[in-house]
N, CA, C, O and CB atoms as a CASP TS submission, in Angstrom:
PFRMAT TS
TARGET T0000
AUTHOR 0000-0000-0000
METHOD Language model
MODEL 1
PARENT N/A
ATOM      1  N   MET     1       0.852  -1.174   0.000  1.00  0.00           N
ATOM      2  CA  MET     1       0.000   0.000   0.000  1.00  0.00           C
ATOM      3  C   MET     1       0.894   1.231   0.000  1.00  0.00           C
ATOM      4  O   MET     1       1.748   1.382   0.873  1.00  0.00           O
ATOM      5  CB  MET     1      -0.967   0.001   1.223  1.00  0.00           C
ATOM      6  N   THR     2       0.700   2.111  -0.975  1.00  0.00           N
ATOM      7  CA  THR     2       1.506   3.317  -1.059  1.00  0.00           C
ATOM      8  C   THR     2       0.997   4.364  -0.079  1.00  0.00           C
ATOM      9  O   THR     2      -0.070   4.223   0.520  1.00  0.00           O
ATOM     10  CB  THR     2       1.499   3.871  -2.485  1.00  0.00           C
ATOM     11  N   SER     3       1.793   5.417   0.065  1.00  0.00           N
ATOM     12  CA  SER     3       1.400   6.465   1.006  1.00  0.00           C
ATOM     13  C   SER     3       0.135   7.192   0.518  1.00  0.00           C
ATOM     14  O   SER     3      -0.673   7.639   1.332  1.00  0.00           O
ATOM     15  CB  SER     3       2.558   7.474   1.199  1.00  0.00           C
ATOM     16  N   ASP     4      -0.036   7.310  -0.802  1.00  0.00           N
ATOM     17  CA  ASP     4      -1.259   7.927  -1.318  1.00  0.00           C
ATOM     18  C   ASP     4      -2.487   7.106  -0.947  1.00  0.00           C
ATOM     19  O   ASP     4      -3.528   7.658  -0.592  1.00  0.00           O
ATOM     20  CB  ASP     4      -1.177   8.087  -2.838  1.00  0.00           C
ATOM     21  N   GLN     5      -2.359   5.800  -1.030  1.00  0.00           N
ATOM     22  CA  GLN     5      -3.477   4.928  -0.668  1.00  0.00           C
ATOM     23  C   GLN     5      -3.757   4.986   0.826  1.00  0.00           C
ATOM     24  O   GLN     5      -4.911   4.919   1.249  1.00  0.00           O
ATOM     25  CB  GLN     5      -3.189   3.487  -1.090  1.00  0.00           C
ATOM     26  N   GLN     6      -2.705   5.110   1.623  1.00  0.00           N
ATOM     27  CA  GLN     6      -2.899   5.217   3.062  1.00  0.00           C
ATOM     28  C   GLN     6      -3.611   6.517   3.426  1.00  0.00           C
ATOM     29  O   GLN     6      -4.473   6.534   4.304  1.00  0.00           O
ATOM     30  CB  GLN     6      -1.557   5.132   3.785  1.00  0.00           C
ATOM     31  N   VAL     7      -3.249   7.595   2.753  1.00  0.00           N
ATOM     32  CA  VAL     7      -3.922   8.877   3.000  1.00  0.00           C
ATOM     33  C   VAL     7      -5.384   8.784   2.591  1.00  0.00           C
ATOM     34  O   VAL     7      -6.264   9.256   3.311  1.00  0.00           O
ATOM     35  CB  VAL     7      -3.221  10.027   2.233  1.00  0.00           C
ATOM     36  N   ALA     8      -5.648   8.177   1.436  1.00  0.00           N
ATOM     37  CA  ALA     8      -7.028   8.031   0.969  1.00  0.00           C
ATOM     38  C   ALA     8      -7.834   7.160   1.931  1.00  0.00           C
ATOM     39  O   ALA     8      -9.008   7.435   2.179  1.00  0.00           O
ATOM     40  CB  ALA     8      -7.056   7.426  -0.447  1.00  0.00           C
ATOM     41  N   ALA     9      -7.219   6.124   2.468  1.00  0.00           N
ATOM     42  CA  ALA     9      -7.914   5.276   3.435  1.00  0.00           C
ATOM     43  C   ALA     9      -8.228   6.060   4.716  1.00  0.00           C
ATOM     44  O   ALA     9      -9.308   5.907   5.286  1.00  0.00           O
ATOM     45  CB  ALA     9      -7.063   4.028   3.766  1.00  0.00           C
ATOM     46  N   GLY    10      -7.305   6.883   5.158  1.00  0.00           N
ATOM     47  CA  GLY    10      -7.548   7.712   6.337  1.00  0.00           C
ATOM     48  C   GLY    10      -8.664   8.713   6.111  1.00  0.00           C
ATOM     49  O   GLY    10      -9.492   8.942   6.993  1.00  0.00           O
ATOM     50  N   VAL    11      -8.684   9.309   4.927  1.00  0.00           N
ATOM     51  CA  VAL    11      -9.756  10.246   4.582  1.00  0.00           C
ATOM     52  C   VAL    11     -11.092   9.516   4.532  1.00  0.00           C
ATOM     53  O   VAL    11     -12.107  10.050   4.979  1.00  0.00           O
ATOM     54  CB  VAL    11      -9.468  10.934   3.227  1.00  0.00           C
ATOM     55  N   ALA    12     -11.100   8.296   3.989  1.00  0.00           N
ATOM     56  CA  ALA    12     -12.335   7.517   3.919  1.00  0.00           C
ATOM     57  C   ALA    12     -12.869   7.210   5.314  1.00  0.00           C
ATOM     58  O   ALA    12     -14.072   7.310   5.557  1.00  0.00           O
ATOM     59  CB  ALA    12     -12.102   6.214   3.148  1.00  0.00           C
ATOM     60  N   VAL    13     -11.989   6.843   6.218  1.00  0.00           N
ATOM     61  CA  VAL    13     -12.418   6.543   7.586  1.00  0.00           C
ATOM     62  C   VAL    13     -12.943   7.801   8.274  1.00  0.00           C
ATOM     63  O   VAL    13     -13.970   7.758   8.952  1.00  0.00           O
ATOM     64  CB  VAL    13     -11.256   5.940   8.397  1.00  0.00           C
ATOM     65  N   ALA    14     -12.238   8.920   8.100  1.00  0.00           N
ATOM     66  CA  ALA    14     -12.678  10.170   8.723  1.00  0.00           C
ATOM     67  C   ALA    14     -14.029  10.617   8.163  1.00  0.00           C
ATOM     68  O   ALA    14     -14.887  11.085   8.911  1.00  0.00           O
ATOM     69  CB  ALA    14     -11.626  11.271   8.509  1.00  0.00           C
ATOM     70  N   ALA    15     -14.218  10.477   6.861  1.00  0.00           N
ATOM     71  CA  ALA    15     -15.497  10.860   6.262  1.00  0.00           C
ATOM     72  C   ALA    15     -16.617   9.931   6.720  1.00  0.00           C
ATOM     73  O   ALA    15     -17.749  10.377   6.902  1.00  0.00           O
ATOM     74  CB  ALA    15     -15.396  10.848   4.731  1.00  0.00           C
ATOM     75  N   ALA    16     -16.320   8.653   6.908  1.00  0.00           N
ATOM     76  CA  ALA    16     -17.337   7.719   7.394  1.00  0.00           C
ATOM     77  C   ALA    16     -17.748   8.067   8.824  1.00  0.00           C
ATOM     78  O   ALA    16     -18.930   8.006   9.163  1.00  0.00           O
ATOM     79  CB  ALA    16     -16.814   6.269   7.328  1.00  0.00           C
ATOM     80  N   VAL    17     -16.789   8.426   9.649  1.00  0.00           N
ATOM     81  CA  VAL    17     -17.109   8.833  11.023  1.00  0.00           C
ATOM     82  C   VAL    17     -17.951  10.103  11.017  1.00  0.00           C
ATOM     83  O   VAL    17     -18.896  10.225  11.796  1.00  0.00           O
ATOM     84  CB  VAL    17     -15.816   9.052  11.843  1.00  0.00           C
ATOM     85  N   LEU    18     -17.612  11.053  10.138  1.00  0.00           N
ATOM     86  CA  LEU    18     -18.405  12.273  10.015  1.00  0.00           C
ATOM     87  C   LEU    18     -19.820  11.967   9.553  1.00  0.00           C
ATOM     88  O   LEU    18     -20.773  12.573  10.043  1.00  0.00           O
ATOM     89  CB  LEU    18     -17.740  13.243   9.048  1.00  0.00           C
ATOM     90  N   ALA    19     -19.973  11.031   8.614  1.00  0.00           N
ATOM     91  CA  ALA    19     -21.301  10.668   8.125  1.00  0.00           C
ATOM     92  C   ALA    19     -22.147  10.050   9.239  1.00  0.00           C
ATOM     93  O   ALA    19     -23.334  10.351   9.362  1.00  0.00           O
ATOM     94  CB  ALA    19     -21.185   9.693   6.945  1.00  0.00           C
ATOM     95  N   ILE    20     -21.540   9.199  10.037  1.00  0.00           N
ATOM     96  CA  ILE    20     -22.261   8.577  11.153  1.00  0.00           C
ATOM     97  C   ILE    20     -22.662   9.636  12.181  1.00  0.00           C
ATOM     98  O   ILE    20     -23.792   9.638  12.670  1.00  0.00           O
ATOM     99  CB  ILE    20     -21.393   7.480  11.821  1.00  0.00           C
ATOM    100  N   ALA    21     -21.734  10.530  12.503  1.00  0.00           N
ATOM    101  CA  ALA    21     -22.042  11.586  13.476  1.00  0.00           C
ATOM    102  C   ALA    21     -23.139  12.508  12.953  1.00  0.00           C
ATOM    103  O   ALA    21     -24.027  12.900  13.710  1.00  0.00           O
ATOM    104  CB  ALA    21     -20.779  12.403  13.801  1.00  0.00           C
ATOM    105  N   ALA    22     -23.088  12.855  11.680  1.00  0.00           N
ATOM    106  CA  ALA    22     -24.113  13.724  11.104  1.00  0.00           C
ATOM    107  C   ALA    22     -25.475  13.036  11.115  1.00  0.00           C
ATOM    108  O   ALA    22     -26.497  13.687  11.333  1.00  0.00           O
ATOM    109  CB  ALA    22     -23.734  14.126   9.670  1.00  0.00           C
ATOM    110  N   GLY    23     -25.496  11.733  10.884  1.00  0.00           N
ATOM    111  CA  GLY    23     -26.750  10.992  10.944  1.00  0.00           C
ATOM    112  C   GLY    23     -27.346  10.991  12.339  1.00  0.00           C
ATOM    113  O   GLY    23     -28.556  11.131  12.512  1.00  0.00           O
ATOM    114  N   MET    24     -26.482  10.831  13.329  1.00  0.00           N
ATOM    115  CA  MET    24     -26.957  10.846  14.705  1.00  0.00           C
ATOM    116  C   MET    24     -27.475  12.228  15.098  1.00  0.00           C
ATOM    117  O   MET    24     -28.501  12.342  15.770  1.00  0.00           O
ATOM    118  CB  MET    24     -25.843  10.414  15.652  1.00  0.00           C
ATOM    119  N   ILE    25     -26.774  13.267  14.684  1.00  0.00           N
ATOM    120  CA  ILE    25     -27.205  14.626  15.000  1.00  0.00           C
ATOM    121  C   ILE    25     -28.517  14.940  14.301  1.00  0.00           C
ATOM    122  O   ILE    25     -29.397  15.566  14.890  1.00  0.00           O
ATOM    123  CB  ILE    25     -26.130  15.646  14.597  1.00  0.00           C
ATOM    124  N   ASP    26     -28.661  14.512  13.051  1.00  0.00           N
ATOM    125  CA  ASP    26     -29.917  14.736  12.326  1.00  0.00           C
ATOM    126  C   ASP    26     -31.070  14.009  13.006  1.00  0.00           C
ATOM    127  O   ASP    26     -32.175  14.544  13.099  1.00  0.00           O
ATOM    128  CB  ASP    26     -29.790  14.270  10.863  1.00  0.00           C
ATOM    129  N   TRP    27     -30.820  12.804  13.479  1.00  0.00           N
ATOM    130  CA  TRP    27     -31.852  12.043  14.190  1.00  0.00           C
ATOM    131  C   TRP    27     -32.282  12.785  15.455  1.00  0.00           C
ATOM    132  O   TRP    27     -33.471  12.861  15.761  1.00  0.00           O
ATOM    133  CB  TRP    27     -31.338  10.628  14.546  1.00  0.00           C
ATOM    134  N   ARG    28     -31.302  13.334  16.193  1.00  0.00           N
ATOM    135  CA  ARG    28     -31.630  14.090  17.402  1.00  0.00           C
ATOM    136  C   ARG    28     -32.411  15.356  17.080  1.00  0.00           C
ATOM    137  O   ARG    28     -33.312  15.741  17.825  1.00  0.00           O
ATOM    138  CB  ARG    28     -30.360  14.446  18.160  1.00  0.00           C
ATOM    139  N   GLN    29     -32.064  16.008  15.965  1.00  0.00           N
ATOM    140  CA  GLN    29     -32.775  17.227  15.579  1.00  0.00           C
ATOM    141  C   GLN    29     -34.225  16.935  15.215  1.00  0.00           C
ATOM    142  O   GLN    29     -35.113  17.739  15.499  1.00  0.00           O
ATOM    143  CB  GLN    29     -32.071  17.902  14.406  1.00  0.00           C
ATOM    144  N   LYS    30     -34.467  15.793  14.589  1.00  0.00           N
ATOM    145  CA  LYS    30     -35.841  15.445  14.218  1.00  0.00           C
ATOM    146  C   LYS    30     -36.690  15.132  15.441  1.00  0.00           C
ATOM    147  O   LYS    30     -37.907  15.313  15.404  1.00  0.00           O
ATOM    148  CB  LYS    30     -35.846  14.254  13.267  1.00  0.00           C
ATOM    149  N   LYS    31     -36.075  14.668  16.523  1.00  0.00           N
ATOM    150  CA  LYS    31     -36.828  14.266  17.711  1.00  0.00           C
ATOM    151  C   LYS    31     -36.888  15.355  18.781  1.00  0.00           C
ATOM    152  O   LYS    31     -37.325  15.085  19.900  1.00  0.00           O
ATOM    153  CB  LYS    31     -36.219  13.021  18.300  1.00  0.00           C
ATOM    154  N   ARG    32     -36.464  16.570  18.469  1.00  0.00           N
ATOM    155  CA  ARG    32     -36.417  17.620  19.493  1.00  0.00           C
ATOM    156  C   ARG    32     -37.831  18.023  19.928  1.00  0.00           C
ATOM    157  O   ARG    32     -38.780  17.971  19.146  1.00  0.00           O
ATOM    158  CB  ARG    32     -35.652  18.854  18.964  1.00  0.00           C
ATOM    159  N   ARG    33     -37.938  18.420  21.180  1.00  0.00           N
ATOM    160  CA  ARG    33     -39.231  18.836  21.728  1.00  0.00           C
ATOM    161  C   ARG    33     -39.576  20.252  21.297  1.00  0.00           C
ATOM    162  O   ARG    33     -40.699  20.532  20.876  1.00  0.00           O
ATOM    163  CB  ARG    33     -39.222  18.740  23.255  1.00  0.00           C
ATOM    164  N   ASN    34     -38.605  21.133  21.408  1.00  0.00           N
ATOM    165  CA  ASN    34     -38.840  22.542  21.090  1.00  0.00           C
ATOM    166  C   ASN    34     -38.571  22.746  19.596  1.00  0.00           C
ATOM    167  O   ASN    34     -37.415  22.787  19.174  1.00  0.00           O
ATOM    168  CB  ASN    34     -37.930  23.487  21.967  1.00  0.00           C
ATOM    169  N   LEU    35     -39.610  22.871  18.815  1.00  0.00           N
ATOM    170  CA  LEU    35     -39.458  22.990  17.368  1.00  0.00           C
ATOM    171  C   LEU    35     -38.839  24.319  16.948  1.00  0.00           C
ATOM    172  O   LEU    35     -38.433  24.473  15.796  1.00  0.00           O
ATOM    173  CB  LEU    35     -40.798  22.825  16.698  1.00  0.00           C
ATOM    174  N   ASP    36     -38.761  25.276  17.860  1.00  0.00           N
ATOM    175  CA  ASP    36     -38.141  26.553  17.541  1.00  0.00           C
ATOM    176  C   ASP    36     -36.615  26.495  17.604  1.00  0.00           C
ATOM    177  O   ASP    36     -35.939  27.401  17.118  1.00  0.00           O
ATOM    178  CB  ASP    36     -38.649  27.617  18.483  1.00  0.00           C
ATOM    179  N   ARG    37     -36.079  25.443  18.194  1.00  0.00           N
ATOM    180  CA  ARG    37     -34.619  25.292  18.260  1.00  0.00           C
ATOM    181  C   ARG    37     -34.137  24.598  16.987  1.00  0.00           C
ATOM    182  O   ARG    37     -34.058  23.371  16.924  1.00  0.00           O
ATOM    183  CB  ARG    37     -34.188  24.479  19.534  1.00  0.00           C
ATOM    184  N   VAL    38     -33.824  25.388  15.998  1.00  0.00           N
ATOM    185  CA  VAL    38     -33.370  24.821  14.732  1.00  0.00           C
ATOM    186  C   VAL    38     -31.848  24.788  14.706  1.00  0.00           C
ATOM    187  O   VAL    38     -31.188  25.511  15.451  1.00  0.00           O
ATOM    188  CB  VAL    38     -33.920  25.633  13.532  1.00  0.00           C
ATOM    189  N   SER    39     -31.309  23.958  13.857  1.00  0.00           N
ATOM    190  CA  SER    39     -29.870  23.822  13.726  1.00  0.00           C
ATOM    191  C   SER    39     -29.344  24.808  12.692  1.00  0.00           C
ATOM    192  O   SER    39     -30.068  25.213  11.783  1.00  0.00           O
ATOM    193  CB  SER    39     -29.495  22.386  13.342  1.00  0.00           C
ATOM    194  N   LEU    40     -28.090  25.188  12.836  1.00  0.00           N
ATOM    195  CA  LEU    40     -27.476  26.080  11.861  1.00  0.00           C
ATOM    196  C   LEU    40     -27.091  25.345  10.587  1.00  0.00           C
ATOM    197  O   LEU    40     -26.989  25.959   9.525  1.00  0.00           O
ATOM    198  CB  LEU    40     -26.255  26.747  12.459  1.00  0.00           C
ATOM    199  N   LEU    41     -26.878  24.043  10.677  1.00  0.00           N
ATOM    200  CA  LEU    41     -26.476  23.242   9.531  1.00  0.00           C
ATOM    201  C   LEU    41     -27.581  22.279   9.137  1.00  0.00           C
ATOM    202  O   LEU    41     -28.354  21.817   9.976  1.00  0.00           O
ATOM    203  CB  LEU    41     -25.191  22.479   9.833  1.00  0.00           C
ATOM    204  N   ASP    42     -27.641  21.986   7.857  1.00  0.00           N
ATOM    205  CA  ASP    42     -28.529  20.937   7.381  1.00  0.00           C
ATOM    206  C   ASP    42     -27.742  19.630   7.465  1.00  0.00           C
ATOM    207  O   ASP    42     -26.914  19.347   6.599  1.00  0.00           O
ATOM    208  CB  ASP    42     -29.044  21.223   5.907  1.00  0.00           C
ATOM    209  N   TRP    43     -27.997  18.842   8.494  1.00  0.00           N
ATOM    210  CA  TRP    43     -27.169  17.677   8.770  1.00  0.00           C
ATOM    211  C   TRP    43     -27.363  16.565   7.754  1.00  0.00           C
ATOM    212  O   TRP    43     -26.469  15.735   7.589  1.00  0.00           O
ATOM    213  CB  TRP    43     -27.462  17.158  10.144  1.00  0.00           C
ATOM    214  N   ARG    44     -28.488  16.518   7.074  1.00  0.00           N
ATOM    215  CA  ARG    44     -28.668  15.522   6.017  1.00  0.00           C
ATOM    216  C   ARG    44     -27.723  15.800   4.855  1.00  0.00           C
ATOM    217  O   ARG    44     -27.169  14.871   4.265  1.00  0.00           O
ATOM    218  CB  ARG    44     -30.127  15.512   5.525  1.00  0.00           C
ATOM    219  N   THR    45     -27.538  17.069   4.527  1.00  0.00           N
ATOM    220  CA  THR    45     -26.607  17.432   3.465  1.00  0.00           C
ATOM    221  C   THR    45     -25.176  17.095   3.867  1.00  0.00           C
ATOM    222  O   THR    45     -24.403  16.591   3.054  1.00  0.00           O
ATOM    223  CB  THR    45     -26.729  18.924   3.129  1.00  0.00           C
ATOM    224  N   VAL    46     -24.825  17.371   5.114  1.00  0.00           N
ATOM    225  CA  VAL    46     -23.497  17.031   5.608  1.00  0.00           C
ATOM    226  C   VAL    46     -23.281  15.524   5.524  1.00  0.00           C
ATOM    227  O   VAL    46     -22.211  15.067   5.121  1.00  0.00           O
ATOM    228  CB  VAL    46     -23.310  17.525   7.059  1.00  0.00           C
ATOM    229  N   GLN    47     -24.301  14.752   5.905  1.00  0.00           N
ATOM    230  CA  GLN    47     -24.195  13.303   5.856  1.00  0.00           C
ATOM    231  C   GLN    47     -24.040  12.814   4.418  1.00  0.00           C
ATOM    232  O   GLN    47     -23.229  11.927   4.151  1.00  0.00           O
ATOM    233  CB  GLN    47     -25.419  12.659   6.505  1.00  0.00           C
ATOM    234  N   LEU    48     -24.799  13.378   3.501  1.00  0.00           N
ATOM    235  CA  LEU    48     -24.713  12.970   2.105  1.00  0.00           C
ATOM    236  C   LEU    48     -23.343  13.278   1.514  1.00  0.00           C
ATOM    237  O   LEU    48     -22.765  12.439   0.824  1.00  0.00           O
ATOM    238  CB  LEU    48     -25.796  13.658   1.290  1.00  0.00           C
ATOM    239  N   VAL    49     -22.823  14.460   1.775  1.00  0.00           N
ATOM    240  CA  VAL    49     -21.502  14.829   1.264  1.00  0.00           C
ATOM    241  C   VAL    49     -20.429  13.939   1.878  1.00  0.00           C
ATOM    242  O   VAL    49     -19.493  13.540   1.186  1.00  0.00           O
ATOM    243  CB  VAL    49     -21.198  16.311   1.558  1.00  0.00           C
ATOM    244  N   ALA    50     -20.548  13.626   3.145  1.00  0.00           N
ATOM    245  CA  ALA    50     -19.568  12.753   3.793  1.00  0.00           C
ATOM    246  C   ALA    50     -19.633  11.335   3.239  1.00  0.00           C
ATOM    247  O   ALA    50     -18.598  10.685   3.090  1.00  0.00           O
ATOM    248  CB  ALA    50     -19.794  12.733   5.305  1.00  0.00           C
ATOM    249  N   LEU    51     -20.826  10.846   2.932  1.00  0.00           N
ATOM    250  CA  LEU    51     -20.942   9.512   2.339  1.00  0.00           C
ATOM    251  C   LEU    51     -20.328   9.459   0.946  1.00  0.00           C
ATOM    252  O   LEU    51     -19.661   8.487   0.593  1.00  0.00           O
ATOM    253  CB  LEU    51     -22.404   9.089   2.274  1.00  0.00           C
ATOM    254  N   VAL    52     -20.553  10.502   0.156  1.00  0.00           N
ATOM    255  CA  VAL    52     -19.937  10.548  -1.177  1.00  0.00           C
ATOM    256  C   VAL    52     -18.419  10.627  -1.058  1.00  0.00           C
ATOM    257  O   VAL    52     -17.702   9.966  -1.810  1.00  0.00           O
ATOM    258  CB  VAL    52     -20.473  11.755  -1.986  1.00  0.00           C
ATOM    259  N   ALA    53     -17.927  11.427  -0.123  1.00  0.00           N
ATOM    260  CA  ALA    53     -16.481  11.521   0.094  1.00  0.00           C
ATOM    261  C   ALA    53     -15.902  10.184   0.549  1.00  0.00           C
ATOM    262  O   ALA    53     -14.790   9.825   0.162  1.00  0.00           O
ATOM    263  CB  ALA    53     -16.165  12.608   1.130  1.00  0.00           C
ATOM    264  N   THR    54     -16.648   9.449   1.365  1.00  0.00           N
ATOM    265  CA  THR    54     -16.199   8.127   1.803  1.00  0.00           C
ATOM    266  C   THR    54     -16.071   7.180   0.627  1.00  0.00           C
ATOM    267  O   THR    54     -15.082   6.456   0.515  1.00  0.00           O
ATOM    268  CB  THR    54     -17.162   7.548   2.837  1.00  0.00           C
ATOM    269  N   ILE    55     -17.060   7.180  -0.247  1.00  0.00           N
ATOM    270  CA  ILE    55     -17.035   6.281  -1.402  1.00  0.00           C
ATOM    271  C   ILE    55     -15.880   6.625  -2.334  1.00  0.00           C
ATOM    272  O   ILE    55     -15.169   5.733  -2.796  1.00  0.00           O
ATOM    273  CB  ILE    55     -18.366   6.349  -2.163  1.00  0.00           C
ATOM    274  N   VAL    56     -15.691   7.899  -2.611  1.00  0.00           N
ATOM    275  CA  VAL    56     -14.623   8.320  -3.518  1.00  0.00           C
ATOM    276  C   VAL    56     -13.256   8.010  -2.915  1.00  0.00           C
ATOM    277  O   VAL    56     -12.385   7.485  -3.608  1.00  0.00           O
ATOM    278  CB  VAL    56     -14.740   9.825  -3.832  1.00  0.00           C
ATOM    279  N   ALA    57     -13.055   8.325  -1.645  1.00  0.00           N
ATOM    280  CA  ALA    57     -11.764   8.068  -1.010  1.00  0.00           C
ATOM    281  C   ALA    57     -11.482   6.575  -0.900  1.00  0.00           C
ATOM    282  O   ALA    57     -10.338   6.147  -1.057  1.00  0.00           O
ATOM    283  CB  ALA    57     -11.719   8.708   0.372  1.00  0.00           C
ATOM    284  N   ALA    58     -12.505   5.786  -0.634  1.00  0.00           N
ATOM    285  CA  ALA    58     -12.315   4.334  -0.563  1.00  0.00           C
ATOM    286  C   ALA    58     -11.968   3.773  -1.936  1.00  0.00           C
ATOM    287  O   ALA    58     -11.165   2.846  -2.040  1.00  0.00           O
ATOM    288  CB  ALA    58     -13.579   3.645  -0.013  1.00  0.00           C
ATOM    289  N   ALA    59     -12.560   4.323  -2.986  1.00  0.00           N
ATOM    290  CA  ALA    59     -12.223   3.873  -4.344  1.00  0.00           C
ATOM    291  C   ALA    59     -10.759   4.191  -4.659  1.00  0.00           C
ATOM    292  O   ALA    59     -10.065   3.372  -5.261  1.00  0.00           O
ATOM    293  CB  ALA    59     -13.157   4.541  -5.392  1.00  0.00           C
ATOM    294  N   PHE    60     -10.285   5.373  -4.257  1.00  0.00           N
ATOM    295  CA  PHE    60      -8.883   5.698  -4.477  1.00  0.00           C
ATOM    296  C   PHE    60      -7.966   4.807  -3.651  1.00  0.00           C
ATOM    297  O   PHE    60      -6.897   4.413  -4.116  1.00  0.00           O
ATOM    298  CB  PHE    60      -8.624   7.156  -4.146  1.00  0.00           C
ATOM    299  N   ALA    61      -8.377   4.491  -2.440  1.00  0.00           N
ATOM    300  CA  ALA    61      -7.538   3.669  -1.562  1.00  0.00           C
ATOM    301  C   ALA    61      -7.450   2.234  -2.073  1.00  0.00           C
ATOM    302  O   ALA    61      -6.414   1.587  -1.917  1.00  0.00           O
ATOM    303  CB  ALA    61      -8.088   3.683  -0.126  1.00  0.00           C
ATOM    304  N   LEU    62      -8.511   1.733  -2.675  1.00  0.00           N
ATOM    305  CA  LEU    62      -8.517   0.349  -3.138  1.00  0.00           C
ATOM    306  C   LEU    62      -7.968   0.181  -4.555  1.00  0.00           C
ATOM    307  O   LEU    62      -7.738  -0.940  -5.009  1.00  0.00           O
ATOM    308  CB  LEU    62      -9.916  -0.192  -3.078  1.00  0.00           C
ATOM    309  N   HIS    63      -7.764   1.285  -5.237  1.00  0.00           N
ATOM    310  CA  HIS    63      -7.292   1.198  -6.617  1.00  0.00           C
ATOM    311  C   HIS    63      -5.826   0.962  -6.695  1.00  0.00           C
ATOM    312  O   HIS    63      -5.273   0.864  -7.790  1.00  0.00           O
ATOM    313  CB  HIS    63      -7.631   2.435  -7.369  1.00  0.00           C
TER
END
């Protein structure tokens, strides 16, 4: 495994962790009691971008 592949694998893992965290935060936002407490970020978009980044980085790491 070259250093480029190792970096891509690290990025893939970091993006996967971000996607999981964003999913959990989005789930908590949907279940909030006070509907006036909105989030500054759209966590579904963050999760989607992180999942795409995970797929792309994993493809580079496995190539």
